[in-house]
Structure formats: C-alpha cells, structure tokens
C-alpha positions as CSV (number, residue, x, y, z in Angstrom):
1,M,0.3,-28.9,-77.7
2,K,2.9,-30.2,-75.4
3,T,4.2,-26.6,-74.9
4,K,0.7,-25.3,-74.1
5,A,0.1,-28.2,-71.6
6,L,3.4,-27.5,-69.9
7,S,2.6,-23.8,-69.6
8,F,-0.8,-24.5,-68.2
9,L,0.7,-26.9,-65.6
10,L,3.3,-24.4,-64.5
11,L,0.6,-21.6,-64.1
12,S,-1.6,-23.9,-62.0
13,L,1.3,-24.8,-59.8
14,F,2.2,-21.1,-59.3
15,L,-1.4,-20.2,-58.3
16,L,-1.6,-23.2,-55.9
17,L,1.7,-22.2,-54.1
18,N,0.6,-18.5,-53.9
19,A,-2.8,-19.5,-52.3
20,C,-0.9,-21.6,-49.6
21,S,1.4,-18.7,-48.6
22,P,1.2,-17.8,-44.9
23,L,1.2,-14.1,-45.7
24,S,-1.7,-13.2,-48.0
25,T,-1.3,-10.0,-50.1
26,V,-3.9,-7.9,-51.8
27,V,-3.1,-5.8,-54.9
28,S,-4.6,-2.3,-54.7
29,E,-6.4,-0.5,-57.4
30,S,-3.2,1.4,-58.3
31,G,-1.6,-1.9,-59.1
32,Q,0.9,-1.5,-56.2
33,Q,1.3,-4.4,-53.8
34,P,1.0,-3.4,-50.1
35,M,3.4,-4.6,-47.4
36,P,2.4,-7.9,-45.9
37,V,0.9,-7.8,-42.3
38,E,2.3,-10.2,-39.8
39,S,0.1,-12.0,-37.3
40,Y,1.2,-12.3,-33.6
41,D,0.3,-14.9,-31.0
42,V,-2.2,-13.9,-28.4
43,P,-0.6,-13.8,-24.9
44,S,-1.5,-16.7,-22.7
45,T,-4.1,-16.1,-20.0
46,D,-3.2,-19.2,-18.0
47,D,-0.9,-17.3,-15.5
48,Q,-2.4,-16.7,-12.1
49,P,-3.3,-13.0,-11.4
50,I,-1.1,-11.1,-9.0
51,T,-2.9,-9.3,-6.2
52,V,-1.8,-5.9,-4.9
53,D,-0.4,-7.2,-1.6
54,Q,1.9,-9.6,-3.5
55,V,3.6,-6.8,-5.4
56,E,6.7,-5.2,-4.1
57,V,7.1,-1.7,-5.5
58,E,10.7,-0.5,-6.2
59,T,11.2,2.9,-4.6
60,S,14.3,4.9,-3.9
61,Q,15.8,5.2,-0.4
62,P,14.3,8.2,1.4
63,L,16.6,11.1,2.1
64,I,17.0,11.2,5.9
65,P,18.5,14.3,7.4
66,D,21.9,13.8,9.0
67,T,20.7,15.0,12.4
68,W,17.8,12.6,12.6
69,V,17.7,9.6,14.9
70,T,16.8,6.0,13.8
71,Y,14.8,3.7,16.0
72,N,15.2,0.0,15.3
73,S,12.5,-2.3,16.6
74,A,13.7,-5.3,18.7
75,N,10.8,-7.5,17.7
76,P,12.3,-10.7,16.4
77,Q,9.3,-11.6,14.2
78,C,8.1,-8.3,12.7
79,G,10.9,-5.8,12.8
80,Y,11.1,-2.3,11.4
81,A,13.2,0.9,11.5
82,I,12.0,4.5,11.4
83,S,13.8,7.8,11.6
84,Y,12.7,11.0,13.2
85,P,14.0,14.5,14.3
86,P,16.2,14.6,17.5
87,E,13.5,16.8,19.2
88,M,11.3,13.8,19.3
89,Q,11.6,10.6,21.4
90,A,10.6,7.0,21.0
91,A,8.7,5.3,23.9
92,E,7.3,1.9,24.4
93,Q,3.5,1.9,24.7
94,T,3.2,-1.9,24.9
95,P,5.6,-4.8,24.1
96,Y,4.2,-4.7,20.5
97,S,3.7,-0.9,20.1
98,Q,6.0,2.2,20.2
99,I,5.2,5.9,19.8
100,L,7.0,9.0,18.7
101,R,6.3,12.4,20.2
102,F,8.0,15.7,20.9
103,N,9.9,16.1,24.1
104,L,8.0,18.5,26.4
105,P,8.9,19.7,29.9
106,D,5.4,18.8,31.0
107,S,4.0,15.7,29.3
108,D,0.5,16.9,30.0
109,A,1.1,20.3,28.2
110,G,0.9,21.0,24.5
111,I,-1.1,19.2,21.8
112,P,-1.4,15.5,22.2
113,N,0.0,14.5,18.8
114,F,2.1,11.4,18.3
115,I,3.0,8.7,15.8
116,Y,2.5,5.0,16.6
117,M,4.0,1.8,15.2
118,S,2.2,-1.4,16.2
119,V,3.0,-4.9,15.0
120,V,0.5,-7.8,15.1
121,T,2.8,-10.8,15.2
122,P,1.7,-14.4,14.2
123,E,1.6,-15.1,18.0
124,I,-1.0,-12.3,18.5
125,Q,-3.0,-13.5,15.5
126,K,-3.1,-17.0,17.0
127,M,-4.4,-15.5,20.3
128,V,-7.2,-13.8,18.3
129,E,-8.1,-17.1,16.7
130,D,-8.2,-18.8,20.0
131,G,-10.3,-16.0,21.6
132,V,-7.7,-15.1,24.2
133,Y,-6.4,-11.8,22.7
134,N,-5.8,-9.3,25.6
135,H,-5.4,-6.0,23.5
136,D,-1.6,-5.8,23.9
137,V,-1.3,-4.0,20.6
138,Y,-2.1,-0.3,20.6
139,N,-5.0,0.6,18.3
140,Y,-5.5,-3.0,17.2
141,D,-9.0,-4.3,17.5
142,P,-9.6,-7.5,15.4
143,A,-13.3,-6.6,14.6
144,A,-12.5,-3.0,13.7
145,T,-9.6,-4.2,11.5
146,S,-11.8,-6.7,9.7
147,I,-14.2,-3.9,8.8
148,M,-11.5,-1.6,7.6
149,V,-9.7,-4.1,5.3
150,N,-13.0,-4.8,3.5
151,M,-13.7,-1.1,2.8
152,Q,-13.4,0.4,-0.7
153,A,-11.5,3.5,-1.5
154,G,-13.8,6.5,-0.8
155,E,-16.0,4.6,1.6
156,S,-16.6,5.7,5.2
157,K,-17.6,3.5,8.1
158,S,-17.7,3.5,11.8
159,V,-15.6,0.7,13.4
160,H,-17.2,1.0,16.9
161,P,-20.2,-1.1,17.8
162,V,-21.8,1.6,20.0
163,P,-23.9,4.1,18.0
164,D,-23.2,7.1,20.3
165,M,-19.5,6.7,19.6
166,E,-19.7,6.3,15.8
167,T,-18.4,9.8,15.1
168,G,-15.1,9.3,17.0
169,F,-14.4,6.0,15.2
170,T,-15.4,6.7,11.6
171,F,-12.7,6.1,9.0
172,E,-12.6,6.9,5.3
173,R,-10.6,4.6,3.1
174,K,-8.2,6.6,1.0
175,L,-6.0,5.5,-1.9
176,D,-3.2,3.1,-1.0
177,T,0.2,4.3,0.1
178,Q,3.7,2.9,-0.5
179,I,5.5,2.2,2.8
180,S,9.0,0.6,2.6
181,G,8.3,-0.3,-1.0
182,Y,5.0,-2.2,-0.3
183,I,1.4,-1.2,-0.7
184,A,-0.4,-0.2,2.5
185,Q,-4.1,0.4,2.9
186,T,-4.7,4.0,4.0
187,Y,-7.5,5.5,6.3
188,E,-8.3,8.9,7.8
189,N,-10.4,9.8,10.8
190,I,-11.1,13.6,11.0
191,H,-12.7,13.4,14.5
192,P,-10.7,10.9,16.5
193,W,-12.3,10.0,19.9
194,E,-11.1,12.1,22.8
195,F,-8.8,14.3,20.8
196,P,-9.2,18.0,20.4
197,S,-10.9,19.6,17.4
198,G,-8.5,19.9,14.5
199,T,-6.8,16.6,15.1
200,K,-6.8,14.0,12.4
201,E,-5.7,10.4,12.6
202,I,-4.0,8.8,9.6
203,R,-3.7,5.0,9.8
204,Y,-2.0,2.5,7.5
205,L,-2.4,-1.3,7.4
206,L,0.3,-3.4,5.9
207,S,0.3,-7.2,5.8
208,L,3.6,-8.8,5.0
209,D,5.0,-12.3,5.6
210,G,2.6,-13.2,8.4
211,C,3.0,-9.8,10.1
212,I,0.4,-7.0,10.3
213,Y,1.9,-3.5,10.6
214,L,-0.5,-0.9,12.1
215,I,1.1,2.5,11.5
216,G,-0.4,5.9,12.1
217,G,-0.5,9.1,13.9
218,Y,-2.6,11.9,15.4
219,V,-1.6,15.1,13.5
220,D,-2.6,18.8,13.9
221,T,-4.5,20.2,10.9
222,T,-4.9,23.8,12.2
223,Q,-1.3,24.8,11.6
224,S,-1.2,26.0,15.2
225,N,2.5,25.4,15.8
226,Q,1.8,24.8,19.4
227,P,4.2,22.7,21.5
228,G,3.9,19.0,20.7
229,A,2.1,19.6,17.4
230,I,3.0,17.3,14.5
231,M,2.1,18.8,11.2
232,E,0.9,16.5,8.4
233,D,4.0,17.2,6.3
234,L,6.3,16.1,9.1
235,F,4.2,13.0,9.7
236,H,4.6,12.0,6.0
237,Q,8.3,12.7,6.0
238,I,8.8,10.4,9.0
239,I,6.6,7.6,7.7
240,A,8.6,7.8,4.4
241,T,11.7,6.6,6.3
242,M,10.1,3.5,7.6
243,Q,11.6,0.2,6.5
244,V,9.9,-3.1,7.5
245,T,12.0,-6.2,8.1
246,P,9.8,-9.2,8.8
C-alpha cells in the first residue's frame, strides 16, 4: 500500500508540473510530439509617430560633372549650394532669391526658361505674421503656399483668388521628391501664367529647421532645343545637386 501511495503521489506531482510549464505541447495522432511554439512580446505603441518632414533620407552624393560650376548661397540663415553647367549663369532676383538661366547674347531672345531658388527665412515668416511682408521672395505668396501645403497627392487647385486667372495658377500635387536627403512636396503647373505654350513649372516646397525652401523652374516640354530652353531632364539633374545647409 505504501508503494502504491508513493507512485500515485509522484504521478500527481508530474502532471501538476507539466500543466504549469510555460510552453504547452500537444501530442499528435501519430504519437509524435511537435516542436513547442514560442510567444513574443507585442511591440510597444507608446512611441510618438514620426511625420514625413521629420525624417532625413540617406542618399548618395550626386555625381556632378567636373566642368560644372557650384553656386553657394550667402544667406546666413537658410543656406544652400547648387551646381549647374558652365553655359548657365546665376543671378540674384531678390536678396532672398536667385535664378539660373542660359547665357544668351540677347536676354530677350530665346525661350524664357530658368530655375529659381528662394528661401523664406524666419525673418520673412515673422513679417508675414505681422502683416508687413513686402513680397521680397520670388514666387512666394503666403496664401498660395498655405493652399499648396494642404493639398493631397493627385489633387489640383488654383492658388490665385481671381477666377479669370485660375488656369495660369493651377497646380497639381505630385508625389514627394527627395532633395538634399529630405522630403520635399512637389507640384506642377502645365500652363504657367504669361509663359509660352509648352512651358511647365515644377515647384518644390521644403521646410527644414525654421527655413522654407521654394525651389522650382520653368522648363520646355516641346523638345524644341531653342536657345535658352531647359529640358526637364537637365532640370532634374541640376536639382539633384542641391544641398541645403540651414
């Protein structure tokens, strides 16, 4: 009787320990015991979400042809550098805006294509808040910019308040573009105001460290190869060299 009682006690203890095991196992009909399945902790959702404009995208340094020239902005708050072919020249449009265009014997001849780089510094943004902004930044209109940044990809809107001028100021939001390793909102206007047919404006908006970079250009989509024309491929090649240094 003592032997039977001891055997019963050992069997009960074995069953109790097996039931408390953290990895339960099930015996299949074939009598083989399957491998135990481990459980994993669910990742925490307490972390704050990261928005697109907070993410710096790692990109390789663009290949700049040896003959190209590099322009370095002298703006102490919102600097940048951009490279371009030696046949083009950089000119100051306003203290906050510069343009790139081909050198032509007659500035009024040829196709009016150019690339522009404008910076909206914290100083300018303060002027907008105080209602004293005097439009010193080329192509920067606070009301128009507010409309554009709230557009969704694939959406088209006019940014001009006058109905008769809507066509010349209608932009379509495209997929975002990487500029200098950062995400920039991208827009296109296929009928820019007062530009000849076949001209397209491509515009980028990049906000970084208190600076707003307004980058774009008027390019020729007709493949005319006329003097002064900037083809879209060349435009993208130049923009790819841009490095912002706020």
